[in-house]
C-alpha positions as CSV (number, residue, x, y, z in Angstrom):
1,M,12.1,9.1,-27.3
2,A,13.0,10.4,-23.8
3,K,9.3,10.2,-22.8
4,K,9.2,6.5,-23.8
5,I,12.3,5.8,-21.7
6,V,10.9,7.5,-18.6
7,I,7.5,5.7,-19.0
8,L,9.4,2.4,-19.4
9,I,11.4,3.0,-16.2
10,F,8.2,3.8,-14.2
11,L,6.5,0.7,-15.5
12,L,9.5,-1.4,-14.6
13,M,9.4,0.1,-11.1
14,L,5.8,-0.9,-10.7
15,I,6.3,-4.4,-12.2
16,F,9.4,-5.3,-10.1
17,P,8.8,-4.5,-6.4
18,S,12.4,-5.0,-5.5
19,F,13.2,-1.8,-7.4
20,V,11.1,0.2,-5.0
21,L,12.2,-1.8,-1.9
22,A,8.7,-3.1,-1.3
23,S,9.9,-6.4,0.2
24,S,11.0,-5.0,3.5
25,D,10.3,-7.0,6.7
26,A,8.1,-4.1,8.0
27,Y,5.6,-4.9,5.2
28,N,5.5,-8.6,6.1
29,S,4.3,-8.1,9.6
30,L,0.6,-8.9,8.7
31,K,1.6,-12.2,7.1
32,K,3.3,-13.3,10.3
33,V,0.0,-13.0,12.3
34,G,-0.9,-16.6,12.1
35,E,2.4,-18.4,11.7
36,E,2.9,-21.5,13.8
37,G,4.8,-20.7,16.9
38,G,3.8,-17.0,16.6
39,T,2.2,-14.8,19.2
40,A,-1.0,-16.8,19.6
41,P,0.2,-20.3,20.8
42,Y,-3.2,-21.5,22.0
43,A,-5.1,-21.0,18.8
44,A,-6.2,-24.0,16.7
45,A,-4.3,-24.9,13.5
46,D,-7.2,-23.7,11.4
47,Q,-7.1,-20.2,13.0
48,Y,-3.5,-19.9,12.0
49,K,-4.3,-20.4,8.4
50,L,-7.3,-18.0,8.6
51,A,-5.2,-15.2,10.3
52,E,-2.5,-15.6,7.7
53,I,-4.9,-15.4,4.8
54,V,-6.5,-12.3,6.3
55,G,-3.1,-10.7,6.8
56,I,-2.1,-11.4,3.2
57,V,-5.4,-10.1,1.8
58,I,-5.1,-6.9,3.8
59,Q,-1.5,-6.4,2.8
60,A,-2.2,-7.0,-0.9
61,F,-5.3,-4.7,-1.0
62,L,-3.4,-1.8,0.7
63,G,-0.4,-2.4,-1.6
64,L,-2.6,-2.2,-4.6
65,L,-4.1,1.0,-3.4
66,G,-0.6,2.4,-2.8
67,V,0.3,1.6,-6.4
68,I,-2.9,3.3,-7.7
69,F,-2.2,6.5,-5.8
70,L,1.4,6.5,-7.0
71,V,0.2,6.3,-10.6
72,L,-2.3,9.1,-9.9
73,I,0.4,11.4,-8.5
74,I,2.7,10.8,-11.5
75,Y,-0.3,11.4,-13.8
76,A,-1.2,14.7,-12.1
77,G,2.5,15.8,-12.2
78,F,2.7,15.0,-15.8
79,N,-0.5,16.9,-16.6
80,W,0.7,19.9,-14.6
81,M,4.1,20.0,-16.4
82,T,2.5,19.7,-19.8
83,A,-0.3,22.3,-19.1
84,Q,1.8,25.1,-20.7
85,G,0.2,27.7,-18.5
86,E,-3.4,26.9,-19.3
87,E,-5.4,27.6,-16.0
88,E,-8.0,24.9,-16.6
89,K,-5.4,22.1,-17.1
90,V,-3.3,23.3,-14.1
91,N,-6.4,23.4,-11.8
92,K,-7.4,19.9,-13.0
93,A,-3.9,18.6,-12.2
94,K,-3.9,20.3,-8.8
95,D,-7.3,18.7,-8.0
96,T,-6.1,15.3,-9.1
97,L,-2.9,15.7,-7.0
98,Q,-4.9,16.8,-3.9
99,R,-7.3,13.9,-4.2
100,A,-4.5,11.4,-4.6
101,V,-2.6,12.7,-1.5
102,I,-5.9,12.5,0.5
103,G,-6.4,9.0,-0.7
104,L,-2.8,8.1,0.2
105,I,-3.3,9.4,3.7
106,I,-6.5,7.4,4.1
107,T,-4.7,4.3,2.9
108,I,-1.8,4.8,5.4
109,A,-4.3,5.4,8.2
110,A,-6.2,2.2,7.2
111,Y,-2.9,0.2,7.3
112,A,-2.1,1.7,10.7
113,I,-5.5,0.9,12.1
114,S,-5.6,-2.6,10.8
115,T,-2.1,-3.3,12.2
116,W,-3.1,-1.9,15.6
117,V,-6.3,-3.9,15.7
118,L,-4.5,-7.2,14.8
119,V,-1.8,-6.5,17.4
120,K,-4.5,-5.9,20.1
121,L,-6.3,-9.1,19.1
122,I,-3.1,-11.1,19.3
123,F,-2.2,-9.6,22.7
124,T,-5.7,-10.3,24.0
125,A,-5.5,-13.9,22.8
126,R,-2.1,-14.3,24.4
127,I,-3.4,-13.2,27.8
128,L,-6.4,-15.6,27.6
């Protein structure tokens, strides 16, 4: 019964982003790239819409990857705790955990690089 309650709580955290504070202003910076009156005032109206769409797609894709890695980390931890000392299961859980952490690092790096590139593009457009 306790396992079902814990699983339900984790599912609710994944379903409702407000429980994990995923609606912070820091995460909405990519959506603001193409808003009217933003940092690229000389761009055409169509470019505003394209930049906004690109920002939303990047943010959604990286957010989905973050959720996948969170589930993998929880899965690896659960397998490790239920291995009951069996070396094969423990090694499999450790391997899953290591791969999930490496994937999470790659995802964070991709977010940082995409944000940096978009900021540089906006700054270049502002100068021109």
